[in-house]
C-alpha positions as CSV (number, residue, x, y, z in Angstrom):
1,M,104.5,181.4,98.3
2,T,100.8,182.6,100.1
3,R,99.4,185.4,101.4
4,P,99.9,187.1,104.2
5,E,96.4,185.9,105.9
6,Q,96.8,182.6,104.5
7,P,97.8,180.2,107.2
8,E,100.3,177.3,106.3
9,C,101.9,174.8,107.6
10,T,105.4,174.0,109.0
11,G,105.0,170.6,108.9
12,C,103.9,170.4,105.0
13,G,103.4,173.1,103.5
14,M,99.1,172.5,103.7
15,T,96.9,175.9,103.0
16,D,93.7,176.8,103.8
17,L,91.7,179.6,102.8
18,N,92.1,181.7,106.0
19,F,93.1,181.8,109.5
20,V,88.8,180.8,110.8
21,W,89.0,177.4,108.2
22,A,91.8,176.8,109.5
23,A,90.9,176.5,113.4
24,A,88.1,175.7,112.3
25,A,90.0,171.8,110.5
26,G,91.7,171.5,113.8
27,W,94.3,173.4,113.3
28,R,96.8,173.8,115.9
29,L,100.0,176.1,117.1
30,I,102.8,173.7,118.8
31,L,106.3,175.7,119.8
32,G,104.8,179.2,118.2
33,R,104.4,176.8,114.1
34,L,100.9,176.3,113.0
35,R,100.9,173.1,111.7
36,C,97.4,170.9,110.8
37,R,96.0,168.3,112.4
38,P,97.5,165.7,110.2
39,C,101.1,166.7,111.6
40,A,100.0,167.6,114.9
41,S,98.4,164.6,115.7
42,G,102.3,163.8,115.7
43,F,102.7,166.2,119.1
44,P,101.6,164.7,122.2
45,A,98.4,167.0,123.4
46,W,100.2,168.9,126.6
47,M,102.0,170.8,123.5
48,H,99.0,171.6,121.3
49,R,97.4,175.0,121.5
50,T,94.6,176.9,119.8
51,F,95.3,180.3,118.0
């Protein structure tokens, strides 16, 4: 279980230090779910939103 301020990828479960680091690493919101860069790469660009 992660702390609320620690983002977790809904695709693979990877976590990052905080949301600032996740945004800098290229994490995206896809259909309202947070995904890391590798997991987000499987979706078309029009589905991606920055957070």
